[in-house]
N, C-alpha and C positions, 0 to 999 in steps of 0.2 A: 599769695600766702593765705591759707585758710579756706581755699576753695574746696567744696565737697561735691562729689559726684556719686550718684547711685545708679548702678547698672542692674537691670532686671533680665531674667530669662524665665519666661512662663508662657502660657497660652496666648497672652495678649501682647507681650513685648519681648524682643530680643535685641537689647541695646548693643551688644558686641558687634554685630554685623553692620552697624551704622557708625562705627568708631566713636561711640559715646555721644552722638548727637542728641541733645535734649536731656542729658543726664545731670546737668549742673543744678544742685539743690540749694547750695549756700555759696555766695560769692564773698570771698575774703578781701583784704586790702593788701596791695603790694607794699613791701617795705619801702621806706623812704629812700630814694636814690636808685631803686631797682626798676627795671623796665617791666611793664605789664605784658604778659604773653599776648601776641597778636591773636592766638586762638581763643583765649579766654575772653578777650574784649568783645567778641561777637557771639559769645555763648548764649544760647537761648533754646527755644523749642526746636530750631533747625540748625543752629550753629554746631560746628565740629570743634570740641574744646581742646584738642591736642594737635600739636604739629606732628608730622610724620615720624620724626626721630623719637619724640616722647612716646607716641603710640607704639612704636616698635620696641621700646624699652619696657613697657608695661602690659602690652596686650596679652602676652602668653600667660601672665599671672591672673589677669582678669578672666581670661578664658577658662583657666583651671578652676578658679573660684566659682564661676557661673555653673560649671559642671559638677560642683559639690566636692571637688578634690582638695587635698591638702596642698596648700601653696608652698610651704617650706617644711615639709615633713622631715623631722630629725635635725633641722638646722636652727630652729628657734624654740622658745618655750611654748609659744602658741602657734601651731601649724596653720592657723587661719589668717595669720598676719604676715605681710611681706613688706620690706622697705626696698625700694628700687629707685634708681636715678636715671635721668636722661643722659644720653651720650654726649651731649654738648658741654664740653669742659669749660668753655668761656662763660656760659650762662646756665649753671647747673640747676636742675629742678629735682627735688626730692619728693617721692610719692610714698605714702603709707597706704597700702592696699589691705583691706580686711574683708574676709568672707563673713557675711551675716546670713545666717540660716533662718528662713521664714517658712511657716507652714501655709 
């Protein structure tokens, strides 16, 4: 809960092709009684923060945002924001994905 990841795509970095390795910028705290993701526990400069199911659920939206596209054009008030969730119904994880444009 509260983990934040920043993905970059520029001349120096392309984080998408490394499944988010090294993108954790803020580590949150797990809710009491909730398991901490095994992926997040070893996040760091080389850790891959997402299990394969979570990555499958969010990667298409991250790729779209990194290309500068509208994540949810016509579906939400802000087409730069997407809410997605992992496919694991017994341990649901909700993701808020935002495209932040930088010059």
